[in-house]
C-alpha positions as CSV (number, residue, x, y, z in Angstrom):
1,X,4.9,-27.9,-27.1
2,X,8.2,-27.4,-29.6
3,X,6.0,-26.0,-32.1
4,X,4.7,-23.2,-29.8
5,X,8.4,-22.9,-28.4
6,X,9.4,-22.0,-32.1
7,X,6.6,-19.1,-32.2
8,X,8.0,-17.5,-28.8
9,X,11.1,-17.6,-30.3
10,X,10.3,-15.7,-33.2
11,X,8.6,-13.4,-31.3
12,X,5.1,-14.7,-32.6
13,X,2.7,-15.0,-29.7
14,X,-1.0,-16.6,-31.1
15,X,-3.8,-14.4,-29.9
16,X,-6.4,-16.9,-28.2
17,X,-10.2,-15.6,-27.5
18,X,-10.4,-14.3,-24.3
19,X,-12.4,-17.2,-21.7
20,X,-15.6,-16.3,-21.0
21,X,-15.8,-13.9,-17.6
22,X,-18.0,-16.3,-16.0
23,X,-14.8,-18.4,-15.3
24,X,-12.6,-16.0,-14.9
25,X,-9.4,-17.2,-13.6
26,X,-7.2,-16.1,-10.5
27,X,-4.9,-13.4,-10.9
28,X,-1.6,-14.3,-12.4
29,X,0.1,-11.1,-11.6
30,X,0.2,-8.3,-9.0
31,X,-0.6,-4.4,-9.2
32,X,3.1,-3.2,-9.6
33,X,3.8,-5.1,-13.0
34,X,4.7,-2.5,-15.6
35,X,2.9,-3.1,-19.2
36,X,5.7,-2.2,-21.3
37,X,4.9,-1.3,-24.9
38,X,6.3,-4.4,-26.3
39,X,3.6,-6.0,-24.5
40,X,0.6,-4.6,-26.3
41,X,-0.5,-6.6,-29.5
42,X,-1.2,-3.6,-31.9
43,X,-0.4,-0.1,-31.4
44,X,-2.6,2.2,-29.3
45,X,-3.2,4.8,-32.6
46,X,-4.7,2.4,-34.7
47,X,-7.8,2.5,-32.2
48,X,-10.9,4.2,-32.6
49,X,-13.7,5.6,-31.1
50,X,-16.9,3.3,-30.7
51,X,-19.0,4.9,-28.0
52,X,-21.9,4.8,-31.0
53,X,-21.8,0.8,-31.1
54,X,-22.7,0.8,-27.2
55,X,-20.5,-2.2,-26.9
56,X,-18.8,-0.7,-23.9
57,X,-19.2,2.0,-21.5
58,X,-16.9,3.6,-19.0
59,X,-18.2,6.1,-16.0
60,X,-16.6,8.0,-13.1
61,X,-18.7,8.2,-9.6
62,X,-17.6,10.6,-7.3
63,X,-18.8,10.2,-3.3
64,X,-20.4,13.3,-3.0
65,X,-20.5,16.5,-4.3
66,X,-17.6,18.3,-2.4
67,X,-14.5,17.1,-0.3
68,X,-12.2,19.1,2.3
69,X,-8.9,19.4,1.9
70,X,-7.1,16.6,3.5
71,X,-10.1,14.1,3.2
72,X,-9.3,10.6,1.7
73,X,-11.6,10.4,-1.6
74,X,-12.3,7.1,-3.4
75,X,-13.8,7.8,-7.2
76,X,-15.1,4.8,-8.6
77,X,-14.3,4.3,-12.2
78,X,-17.6,1.9,-13.5
79,X,-16.6,0.2,-16.5
80,X,-18.4,-3.0,-18.6
81,X,-19.0,-4.6,-21.9
82,X,-21.3,-6.6,-23.4
83,X,-21.6,-10.1,-22.1
84,X,-22.0,-11.6,-25.7
85,X,-19.5,-9.4,-27.1
86,X,-17.1,-10.3,-24.1
87,X,-17.5,-13.7,-24.3
88,X,-17.3,-14.6,-28.2
89,X,-15.2,-11.7,-29.9
90,X,-13.3,-9.5,-27.1
91,X,-9.3,-10.3,-27.6
92,X,-6.6,-9.4,-25.3
93,X,-4.9,-6.3,-25.9
94,X,-1.3,-7.4,-24.2
95,X,0.8,-10.3,-24.3
96,X,0.5,-10.2,-20.3
97,X,-2.8,-12.2,-19.0
98,X,-5.7,-9.8,-18.0
99,X,-9.1,-11.2,-16.4
100,X,-10.9,-8.8,-18.4
101,X,-9.2,-7.8,-21.3
102,X,-9.4,-3.8,-21.2
103,X,-7.0,-0.8,-20.4
104,X,-8.6,1.9,-18.1
105,X,-6.6,5.3,-18.7
106,X,-6.8,8.9,-17.3
107,X,-3.7,11.0,-16.0
108,X,-5.2,11.1,-12.7
109,X,-5.4,7.5,-11.6
110,X,-1.9,7.4,-10.7
111,X,-1.2,11.1,-10.1
112,X,0.7,11.8,-6.8
113,X,0.8,8.9,-4.3
114,X,-2.6,7.8,-5.6
115,X,-1.4,4.2,-5.9
116,X,-0.2,4.3,-2.2
117,X,-3.5,6.0,-1.3
118,X,-5.8,3.1,-3.0
119,X,-3.6,-0.2,-1.6
120,X,-3.7,1.4,1.9
121,X,-7.4,2.5,2.0
122,X,-9.5,0.1,-0.8
123,X,-10.3,-3.5,-0.1
124,X,-10.9,-5.4,-2.8
125,X,-12.2,-9.4,-1.8
126,X,-10.7,-12.3,-3.1
127,X,-13.8,-13.6,-5.0
128,X,-14.4,-10.4,-6.5
129,X,-10.8,-9.3,-7.4
130,X,-10.1,-9.1,-11.2
131,X,-6.8,-7.8,-13.1
132,X,-7.4,-5.2,-15.7
133,X,-4.8,-2.7,-17.4
134,X,-4.8,0.5,-15.3
135,X,-2.6,2.9,-17.7
136,X,0.7,1.1,-18.1
137,X,0.4,-0.8,-14.8
138,X,-1.5,-4.2,-13.9
139,X,-4.5,-2.8,-11.7
140,X,-7.2,-4.7,-9.6
141,X,-10.6,-4.2,-10.1
142,X,-14.0,-5.2,-8.5
143,X,-16.2,-7.6,-9.9
144,X,-19.9,-5.7,-9.9
145,X,-23.6,-7.7,-10.4
146,X,-24.5,-7.3,-14.4
147,X,-26.2,-4.5,-15.7
148,X,-29.1,-4.6,-18.4
149,X,-29.1,-1.9,-20.7
150,X,-31.9,-1.8,-23.5
151,X,-32.4,-5.3,-23.0
152,X,-28.7,-6.3,-23.2
153,X,-26.7,-7.9,-20.6
154,X,-23.5,-6.0,-19.8
155,X,-20.8,-7.6,-17.9
156,X,-19.8,-4.7,-15.3
157,X,-16.3,-3.9,-13.1
158,X,-15.1,-0.9,-10.7
159,X,-11.5,0.2,-11.0
160,X,-11.1,2.3,-7.3
161,X,-8.6,5.6,-7.1
162,X,-8.1,6.9,-3.7
163,X,-6.9,10.3,-3.8
164,X,-5.8,13.4,-1.2
165,X,-6.3,17.0,-2.2
166,X,-4.7,19.9,-0.7
167,X,-5.8,23.0,-2.1
168,X,-9.1,24.8,-2.1
169,X,-10.8,25.3,-5.8
170,X,-12.7,22.9,-8.0
171,X,-10.9,19.4,-8.9
172,X,-11.4,18.7,-12.6
173,X,-10.7,15.0,-13.4
174,X,-10.4,14.3,-17.1
175,X,-12.4,11.9,-18.8
176,X,-11.6,7.8,-18.6
177,X,-10.8,5.9,-22.1
178,X,-11.8,2.3,-21.9
179,X,-9.6,0.7,-24.7
180,X,-10.8,-3.0,-26.2
181,X,-10.3,-5.1,-28.9
182,X,-12.6,-7.3,-31.1
183,X,-11.4,-10.7,-33.3
184,X,-12.7,-10.8,-36.9
185,X,-13.0,-14.0,-38.8
186,X,-11.6,-16.5,-36.0
187,X,-10.2,-19.9,-36.8
188,X,-9.3,-23.0,-34.6
189,X,-5.7,-22.9,-33.1
190,X,-4.2,-26.5,-31.9
191,X,-1.5,-24.3,-30.3
192,X,-3.9,-22.5,-27.7
193,X,-6.9,-25.0,-27.5
194,X,-9.0,-22.4,-28.3
195,X,-10.0,-19.9,-31.7
196,X,-7.8,-17.4,-33.1
197,X,-8.9,-14.3,-35.0
198,X,-7.3,-13.8,-38.2
199,X,-8.0,-9.9,-37.9
200,X,-8.9,-7.7,-34.9
201,X,-10.4,-4.4,-34.6
202,X,-8.9,-1.9,-31.7
203,X,-11.3,0.3,-30.1
204,X,-11.7,2.7,-27.3
205,X,-14.6,4.3,-25.9
206,X,-14.3,7.5,-23.8
207,X,-16.5,8.6,-20.6
208,X,-17.2,12.2,-18.8
209,X,-15.2,14.6,-16.9
210,X,-16.1,15.0,-13.2
211,X,-15.9,18.0,-10.9
212,X,-15.6,17.8,-7.3
213,X,-15.3,20.8,-5.1
214,X,-12.8,21.0,-2.3
215,X,-13.3,23.0,0.8
216,X,-11.3,24.0,3.8
217,X,-11.8,22.3,6.8
218,X,-14.5,24.2,8.7
219,X,-13.1,26.6,11.7
220,X,-16.5,26.9,13.6
221,X,-16.5,24.3,16.7
222,X,-13.1,23.5,15.7
223,X,-11.2,22.1,19.2
224,X,-7.7,23.2,20.4
225,X,-6.4,19.7,20.3
226,X,-7.5,19.1,16.9
227,X,-4.7,16.8,15.1
228,X,-4.7,17.9,12.0
229,X,-6.6,14.7,10.6
230,X,-9.7,14.5,8.5
231,X,-11.5,11.1,8.4
232,X,-13.0,8.2,10.4
233,X,-10.8,6.9,13.2
234,X,-10.9,4.8,16.7
235,X,-8.1,4.7,19.3
236,X,-6.8,2.2,21.5
237,X,-4.4,2.2,24.4
238,X,-2.6,-0.4,26.9
239,X,0.5,-1.2,28.7
240,X,2.8,-3.1,27.0
241,X,5.5,-4.0,29.7
242,X,7.3,-2.6,32.8
243,X,11.2,-2.0,32.5
244,X,12.2,-5.6,34.0
245,X,15.6,-3.7,35.1
246,X,14.9,-0.8,37.0
247,X,10.8,-1.3,37.1
248,X,10.7,2.0,37.6
249,X,9.1,2.9,33.6
250,X,6.3,1.5,31.6
251,X,5.8,1.2,27.9
252,X,2.3,2.6,27.1
253,X,1.1,1.8,23.5
254,X,-1.4,3.8,21.6
255,X,-3.3,3.0,18.3
256,X,-4.8,5.1,16.2
257,X,-6.7,3.6,13.0
258,X,-9.4,3.9,10.4
259,X,-9.8,6.0,6.9
260,X,-7.7,9.1,6.8
261,X,-4.2,10.0,6.2
262,X,-2.8,9.9,9.8
263,X,1.4,9.6,8.8
264,X,1.7,13.8,9.2
265,X,-1.0,14.0,11.7
266,X,0.0,15.3,15.2
267,X,-0.3,12.7,18.3
268,X,-0.5,13.1,21.9
269,X,3.0,14.2,23.6
270,X,4.5,15.0,27.1
271,X,1.9,17.4,28.3
272,X,-1.1,14.6,27.6
273,X,0.5,12.2,30.4
274,X,0.3,13.9,33.5
275,X,2.2,12.4,36.6
276,X,4.6,10.6,34.1
277,X,8.1,11.5,32.4
278,X,8.4,10.8,28.8
279,X,11.8,9.3,28.4
280,X,11.3,8.4,25.0
281,X,8.9,7.9,22.0
282,X,8.7,5.0,19.2
283,X,6.6,5.9,16.5
284,X,5.8,3.9,13.1
285,X,4.2,7.0,11.4
286,X,1.6,4.8,9.7
287,X,-0.7,6.3,7.1
288,X,-3.6,4.1,7.5
289,X,-2.9,2.5,11.1
290,X,-0.3,4.6,13.7
291,X,1.8,2.6,16.4
292,X,2.9,4.9,19.1
293,X,4.7,3.6,22.2
294,X,5.6,5.8,24.8
295,X,8.2,5.1,27.4
296,X,6.6,6.9,31.0
297,X,8.3,7.0,34.3
298,X,6.2,8.0,37.5
299,X,6.8,11.2,38.9
300,X,5.3,10.1,42.5
301,X,4.5,7.1,44.4
302,X,0.9,7.6,44.0
303,X,0.9,7.5,40.2
304,X,-1.2,4.0,39.5
305,X,-2.4,4.8,36.5
306,X,-2.5,6.5,32.9
307,X,-5.1,9.1,32.8
308,X,-7.4,9.1,29.7
309,X,-5.6,10.6,26.6
310,X,-7.7,12.7,24.2
311,X,-7.3,13.1,20.5
312,X,-9.3,15.2,18.0
313,X,-9.9,15.1,14.3
314,X,-12.9,16.1,11.8
315,X,-15.0,13.5,10.4
316,X,-16.3,14.5,6.5
317,X,-18.9,11.8,6.1
318,X,-22.5,13.5,6.7
319,X,-23.3,15.1,8.9
320,X,-19.8,16.6,9.2
321,X,-18.6,17.0,12.5
322,X,-15.5,17.5,14.7
323,X,-15.0,14.6,16.8
324,X,-12.7,13.8,19.8
325,X,-12.0,10.3,21.0
326,X,-10.8,9.4,24.4
327,X,-9.1,6.4,26.0
328,X,-9.9,4.3,29.1
329,X,-7.7,5.0,32.3
330,X,-5.0,2.4,32.2
331,X,-4.0,0.8,35.4
332,X,-0.2,0.5,35.8
333,X,1.4,-2.9,36.9
334,X,1.7,-3.3,40.9
335,X,5.3,-3.9,40.4
336,X,6.2,-0.5,39.2
337,X,7.9,1.9,41.6
338,X,8.6,5.6,41.3
339,X,12.1,6.3,40.8
340,X,12.2,9.6,42.2
341,X,9.5,10.9,44.2
342,X,7.7,14.3,43.2
343,X,10.0,14.4,40.0
344,X,8.7,17.4,37.7
345,X,6.8,16.0,34.1
346,X,8.4,17.4,31.1
347,X,5.4,20.0,29.7
348,X,4.9,20.5,25.8
349,X,6.5,18.7,23.5
350,X,9.7,18.1,24.1
351,X,11.0,14.4,25.5
352,X,13.1,14.4,28.4
353,X,16.5,13.6,27.1
354,X,18.9,14.3,30.4
355,X,19.2,10.4,30.3
356,X,18.5,7.8,27.7
357,X,15.3,5.9,27.4
358,X,16.1,2.3,28.9
359,X,14.2,0.9,26.1
360,X,16.5,2.9,23.5
361,X,19.7,2.0,26.0
362,X,18.5,-2.1,25.0
363,X,18.0,-1.5,21.6
364,X,21.5,0.4,21.2
365,X,23.4,-2.8,23.4
366,X,21.6,-5.1,21.3
367,X,23.2,-3.4,18.1
368,X,26.4,-2.9,19.5
369,X,26.6,-7.0,20.3
370,X,25.5,-7.9,17.0
371,X,28.3,-5.6,15.4
372,X,31.0,-7.3,17.9
373,X,29.5,-10.7,16.9
374,X,30.3,-10.1,13.0
375,X,33.5,-8.2,13.9
376,X,34.6,-11.8,15.8
377,X,33.2,-13.8,13.2
378,X,35.1,-12.0,10.4
379,X,38.2,-12.2,12.1
380,X,38.5,-15.8,13.0
381,X,37.6,-16.7,9.3
382,X,40.3,-14.5,8.0
383,X,42.7,-16.2,10.6
384,X,41.4,-19.3,9.2
385,X,42.0,-18.6,5.5
386,X,45.3,-17.2,6.4
387,X,46.6,-20.5,8.7
388,X,45.1,-22.9,5.8
389,X,47.0,-21.1,2.8
390,X,50.6,-20.9,4.9
391,X,51.7,-24.3,4.1
392,X,51.0,-24.1,0.8
393,X,53.1,-21.6,0.4
394,X,56.0,-22.8,2.2
395,X,55.8,-26.0,0.7
396,X,55.9,-24.1,-2.8
397,X,58.8,-22.0,-1.5
398,X,61.0,-25.4,0.0
399,X,64.0,-25.8,-2.8
400,X,63.8,-28.9,-4.4
401,X,66.2,-31.5,-3.2
402,X,68.3,-33.8,-5.4
403,X,68.6,-37.8,-4.8
404,X,72.0,-38.5,-3.7
405,X,74.6,-40.3,-6.2
406,X,74.7,-43.4,-4.3
407,X,70.7,-43.6,-4.4
């Protein structure tokens, strides 16, 4: 341990052979980890292309030949290495631990908000998850079944990248680059318990670029209630609770979830709740799952349920089509009473702001109580500190008494 500490202090880290992929370790890093230039064990410019050796491959798979504007499209960067090479000759590219010692590079992998979209819409099972270098970050890839190429077994993995295109035209994704390193002349290393190469050979292989045709959202049969959403979604609704203070309003929750970006699409508004006045709305604006809570007040004594709510979107999956989802009617609690009979409901997207929402009122009152409590606590602490310091100050200021001459 002492000897290894000397190596680390000197900045010399032994390069141990990568463990066999049959015993891949659990990830030790997270996707947000950055690979600094100092983490690289050899210069990137020293690598040479080895596509002709057939030790590795990288390719990009597109789900379809075309997509529509606003659609979340997931590309699969599939790569593999010769099993014998990976288990006996491959060595790390970085000082940071990676389950598979490779680096996938392409500018479009992290362009725009691709990293966030990939996190939201691509799920990797824990048993399949491996860590690789994705550009200059530590990213998650998936383990795929082995592939036999010309009698040679390859360990195969996939790195998923989700993107949203906003312009019509041809999307051109540049060829990805897969970098790796091979060890030469291995020797046993007592510091690592494995074998360390005396020399290394840095190399890379290139894939092919991919073209994807981006088309506009069709106008044929487009419903007037289209929200602007593109994808595949589900919708659910329920009544959460009534206003316990007045028992005149109800909180109605609408949840939209699925595969597609929901962050900026339109959601049902006041006109979608006939028989109710919309007092307020709480919207989390989620991208993969969006939750909207409406504060509704019946406008008539005979209103006993929330009518079905409809929401439309375009589903680009073959066969592409327009779809409209409709909730079931939701019965109101029996203790709900209309505050003002025959009160007209707001029409359009505006919210009735003539009086504050009971839900909003409770939030503001709670915040005010919290601020007042913090103020009282700070004032009490300040008073206590001053009271504690006063005797010491008086003691320091008191004149020194001389002993009497007869004492």
